SELO-372289 format. One record per residue (C-alpha): x, y, z. Coordinates in steps of 0.05 Angstrom, whole numbers. Example, Ala and Ser with C-alpha at 12.3 -4.5 7.8 and 13.67 -1.06 7.14 Angstrom:
<x 246	y -90	z 156>
<x 273	y -21	z 143>
This chain:
<x -5162	y 1900	z 612>
<x -5234	y 1911	z 632>
<x -5286	y 1855	z 632>
<x -5321	y 1889	z 573>
<x -5259	y 1887	z 531>
<x -5247	y 1814	z 548>
<x -5320	y 1797	z 531>
<x -5315	y 1834	z 464>
<x -5250	y 1797	z 446>
<x -5281	y 1731	z 465>
<x -5341	y 1746	z 422>
<x -5298	y 1766	z 363>
<x -5257	y 1703	z 371>
<x -5320	y 1659	z 373>
<x -5347	y 1695	z 313>
<x -5282	y 1684	z 275>
<x -5284	y 1610	z 294>
<x -5356	y 1605	z 269>
<x -5337	y 1640	z 203>
<x -5278	y 1594	z 192>
<x -5321	y 1532	z 206>
<x -5373	y 1557	z 158>
<x -5319	y 1570	z 104>
<x -5290	y 1501	z 114>
<x -5360	y 1470	z 108>
<x -5374	y 1511	z 45>
<x -5307	y 1489	z 16>
<x -5323	y 1415	z 31>
<x -5392	y 1422	z -4>
<x -5359	y 1454	z -66>
<x -5307	y 1397	z -69>
<x -5363	y 1345	z -65>
<x -5401	y 1379	z -120>
<x -5338	y 1384	z -164>
<x -5325	y 1310	z -149>
<x -5394	y 1293	z -170>
<x -5382	y 1326	z -239>
<x -5323	y 1279	z -248>
<x -5362	y 1215	z -236>
<x -5389	y 1206	z -307>
<x -5317	y 1208	z -332>
<x -5290	y 1164	z -279>
<x -5345	y 1111	z -293>
<x -5329	y 1115	z -368>
<x -5254	y 1105	z -355>
<x -5271	y 1046	z -309>
<x -5314	y 1013	z -362>
<x -5268	y 1026	z -422>
<x -5198	y 1020	z -392>
<x -5199	y 990	z -322>
<x -5249	y 933	z -333>
<x -5211	y 903	z -393>
<x -5146	y 908	z -353>
<x -5179	y 870	z -296>
<x -5206	y 819	z -343>
<x -5138	y 807	z -375>
<x -5106	y 801	z -306>
<x -5158	y 750	z -286>
<x -5148	y 710	z -351>
<x -5073	y 708	z -340>
<x -5085	y 663	z -277>
<x -5131	y 615	z -313>
<x -5125	y 554	z -360>
<x -5168	y 494	z -376>
<x -5154	y 464	z -305>
<x -5170	y 528	z -268>
<x -5122	y 573	z -229>
<x -5050	y 568	z -250>
<x -4984	y 607	z -249>
<x -4958	y 568	z -310>
<x -4968	y 627	z -357>
<x -4922	y 671	z -315>
<x -4871	y 615	z -306>
<x -4868	y 608	z -381>
<x -4846	y 678	z -387>
<x -4778	y 661	z -357>
<x -4762	y 619	z -421>
<x -4704	y 644	z -462>
<x -4750	y 660	z -522>
<x -4794	y 707	z -480>
<x -4735	y 738	z -445>
<x -4700	y 753	z -512>
<x -4765	y 786	z -538>
<x -4769	y 829	z -478>
<x -4695	y 848	z -485>
<x -4706	y 867	z -558>
<x -4767	y 908	z -538>
<x -4730	y 950	z -488>
<x -4668	y 956	z -531>
<x -4703	y 984	z -591>
<x -4747	y 1028	z -544>
<x -4684	y 1058	z -511>
<x -4648	y 1068	z -578>
<x -4709	y 1103	z -610>
<x -4717	y 1146	z -550>
<x -4642	y 1166	z -549>
<x -4642	y 1182	z -623>
<x -4707	y 1221	z -615>
<x -4673	y 1265	z -563>
<x -4612	y 1276	z -605>
<x -4654	y 1296	z -667>
<x -4714	y 1325	z -632>
<x -4680	y 1376	z -586>
<x -4642	y 1415	z -641>
<x -4704	y 1412	z -685>
<x -4749	y 1438	z -630>
<x -4697	y 1494	z -613>
<x -4695	y 1515	z -687>
<x -4770	y 1518	z -691>
<x -4775	y 1556	z -626>
<x -4721	y 1608	z -648>
<x -4743	y 1626	z -720>
<x -4797	y 1675	z -739>
<x -4867	y 1654	z -721>
<x -4891	y 1645	z -793>
<x -4830	y 1601	z -810>
<x -4836	y 1564	z -744>
<x -4908	y 1546	z -759>
<x -4889	y 1519	z -826>
<x -4833	y 1476	z -796>
<x -4879	y 1453	z -743>
<x -4930	y 1433	z -797>
<x -4876	y 1391	z -830>
<x -4861	y 1357	z -764>
<x -4935	y 1340	z -755>
<x -4943	y 1309	z -825>
<x -4923	y 1239	z -801>
<x -4978	y 1243	z -745>
<x -5029	y 1258	z -798>
<x -5008	y 1203	z -846>
<x -5032	y 1132	z -841>
<x -4987	y 1086	z -802>
<x -4990	y 1032	z -857>
<x -4975	y 1084	z -911>
<x -4913	y 1106	z -874>
<x -4888	y 1034	z -864>
<x -4898	y 1016	z -935>
<x -4864	y 1080	z -958>
<x -4801	y 1060	z -917>
<x -4805	y 990	z -947>
<x -4798	y 1025	z -1016>
<x -4745	y 1071	z -994>
<x -4702	y 1020	z -954>
<x -4707	y 955	z -998>
<x -4646	y 929	z -1035>
<x -4667	y 964	z -1099>
<x -4698	y 1023	z -1063>
<x -4684	y 1097	z -1066>
<x -4628	y 1098	z -1013>
<x -4588	y 1040	z -1042>
<x -4598	y 1064	z -1113>
<x -4572	y 1134	z -1098>
<x -4511	y 1106	z -1059>
<x -4493	y 1058	z -1115>
<x -4502	y 1112	z -1168>
<x -4456	y 1157	z -1127>
<x -4404	y 1101	z -1122>
<x -4405	y 1100	z -1047>
<x -4424	y 1027	z -1043>
<x -4416	y 967	z -1088>
<x -4469	y 920	z -1058>
<x -4538	y 942	z -1031>
<x -4540	y 954	z -956>
<x -4588	y 914	z -913>
<x -4633	y 969	z -888>
<x -4698	y 931	z -876>
<x -4723	y 868	z -846>
<x -4672	y 881	z -790>
<x -4659	y 923	z -729>
<x -4639	y 983	z -771>
<x -4703	y 987	z -812>
<x -4746	y 978	z -751>
<x -4710	y 1034	z -715>
<x -4717	y 1081	z -775>
<x -4791	y 1069	z -782>
<x -4805	y 1077	z -707>
<x -4762	y 1140	z -703>
<x -4801	y 1171	z -761>
<x -4866	y 1159	z -721>
<x -4840	y 1180	z -653>
<x -4801	y 1242	z -670>
<x -4862	y 1288	z -668>
<x -4879	y 1264	z -599>
<x -4811	y 1287	z -575>
<x -4811	y 1352	z -613>
<x -4879	y 1378	z -592>
<x -4868	y 1377	z -515>
<x -4799	y 1406	z -526>
<x -4827	y 1461	z -571>
<x -4881	y 1479	z -520>
<x -4829	y 1481	z -465>
<x -4781	y 1523	z -504>
<x -4831	y 1572	z -526>
<x -4852	y 1587	z -454>
<x -4781	y 1606	z -435>
<x -4773	y 1680	z -422>
<x -4718	y 1707	z -465>
<x -4701	y 1759	z -413>
<x -4665	y 1703	z -374>
<x -4618	y 1695	z -431>
<x -4608	y 1769	z -438>
<x -4594	y 1773	z -363>
<x -4542	y 1719	z -370>
<x -4509	y 1756	z -427>
<x -4509	y 1820	z -387>
<x -4475	y 1783	z -330>
<x -4419	y 1761	z -377>
<x -4441	y 1693	z -399>
<x -4425	y 1674	z -470>
<x -4481	y 1649	z -516>
<x -4459	y 1576	z -508>
<x -4455	y 1582	z -432>
<x -4523	y 1618	z -429>
<x -4551	y 1562	z -471>
<x -4526	y 1505	z -427>
<x -4533	y 1539	z -359>
<x -4599	y 1577	z -370>
<x -4638	y 1552	z -431>
<x -4627	y 1476	z -425>
<x -4648	y 1472	z -351>
<x -4710	y 1511	z -366>
<x -4728	y 1464	z -424>
<x -4720	y 1401	z -383>
<x -4795	y 1393	z -367>
<x -4810	y 1386	z -440>
<x -4749	y 1340	z -451>
<x -4772	y 1294	z -395>
<x -4843	y 1293	z -419>
<x -4820	y 1274	z -489>
<x -4775	y 1219	z -463>
<x -4832	y 1189	z -423>
<x -4882	y 1193	z -481>
<x -4835	y 1164	z -532>
<x -4808	y 1108	z -490>
<x -4876	y 1084	z -465>
<x -4905	y 1086	z -536>
<x -4846	y 1046	z -564>
<x -4858	y 990	z -514>
<x -4924	y 974	z -546>
<x -4907	y 980	z -621>
<x -4932	y 925	z -666>
<x -4945	y 946	z -740>
<x -4878	y 978	z -753>
<x -4833	y 922	z -726>
<x -4877	y 870	z -759>
<x -4869	y 901	z -828>
<x -4799	y 932	z -826>
<x -4772	y 877	z -781>
<x -4792	y 824	z -829>
<x -4800	y 772	z -771>
<x -4728	y 782	z -750>
<x -4742	y 837	z -701>
<x -4792	y 806	z -650>
<x -4822	y 852	z -597>
<x -4867	y 838	z -538>
<x -4930	y 860	z -572>
<x -4917	y 813	z -629>
<x -4910	y 757	z -581>
<x -4978	y 774	z -552>
<x -5009	y 772	z -621>
<x -4976	y 706	z -636>
<x -5004	y 675	z -572>
<x -5074	y 697	z -592>
<x -5075	y 685	z -667>
<x -5035	y 622	z -674>
<x -5042	y 587	z -606>
<x -5109	y 615	z -584>
<x -5078	y 620	z -516>
<x -5111	y 679	z -482>
<x -5081	y 664	z -415>
<x -5008	y 669	z -439>
<x -5026	y 731	z -480>
<x -5057	y 761	z -419>
<x -4998	y 748	z -376>
<x -4953	y 780	z -428>
<x -4998	y 842	z -428>
<x -4999	y 845	z -352>
<x -4923	y 840	z -347>
<x -4914	y 895	z -400>
<x -4963	y 940	z -363>
<x -4929	y 926	z -296>
<x -4859	y 941	z -326>
<x -4886	y 1006	z -356>
<x -4916	y 1028	z -292>
<x -4852	y 1010	z -253>
<x -4812	y 1053	z -302>
<x -4859	y 1112	z -295>
<x -4856	y 1105	z -219>
<x -4779	y 1104	z -222>
<x -4779	y 1165	z -266>
<x -4824	y 1200	z -218>
<x -4779	y 1182	z -160>
<x -4715	y 1202	z -194>
<x -4739	y 1263	z -234>
<x -4805	y 1281	z -204>
<x -4870	y 1288	z -242>
<x -4873	y 1361	z -221>
<x -4811	y 1374	z -265>
<x -4843	y 1334	z -322>
<x -4907	y 1374	z -321>
<x -4867	y 1440	z -310>
<x -4902	y 1459	z -244>
<x -4836	y 1479	z -214>
């Protein structure tokens, strides 16, 4: 190799390094500009969301005598533990029933003709568009001892005495399920609509029965929507207040109701703040565990 060839190669190599460096510098400038565009939103989130959370966290360590851990030690009492247990029990139950009802419903909506599917989806969305109080009071009318359900069952001769369907765990579960079901159906429907039907045809061509193609092809492809629905429903159930307060009749006591009681009846912001901080910490821990076990990339459908 001649000296001229070596010089030319070195010159090209140096020019390539210079172009790569300029490209990296331009990319960094572009990232900084894009980051600057996000600053107004980040500041707004900090003021609206993070600042109140920080204030509540600080209040949970204060009382009339100054810094204290008494608010957190109080949470170990049986009353608080029972309330926390009830909160998670009803959240798990509502989430599980939402999966059992929401998956077939979302599958039906995704399989029918687009016009009929749009109509069915509209029916699913009606609870979201209706006032929460209206829904709760409607269930009070339906589930009461002389309500629609008990009247029909007694007229049909199926029961002799009215069933206790409200002011208990059953009524609270029914009311929360009515509100949460659309939040399970919508991500499932979006995930199912994005599944390419050629995969099912390919499975059929390879000898798979419709049932086997459904379980081995369709269900795995719909898991991102299922995981997203489970996370949304469960996290929202943890913070429910109005529905258990009305349909539970004071017999179903959830964590949010305990927070309201501490503020309204005892004017104890420290204890209420401690309850809120613990609930937030448990929710974040559950989300972290789901992310570790399932992976948020599967929930958002990036893989």
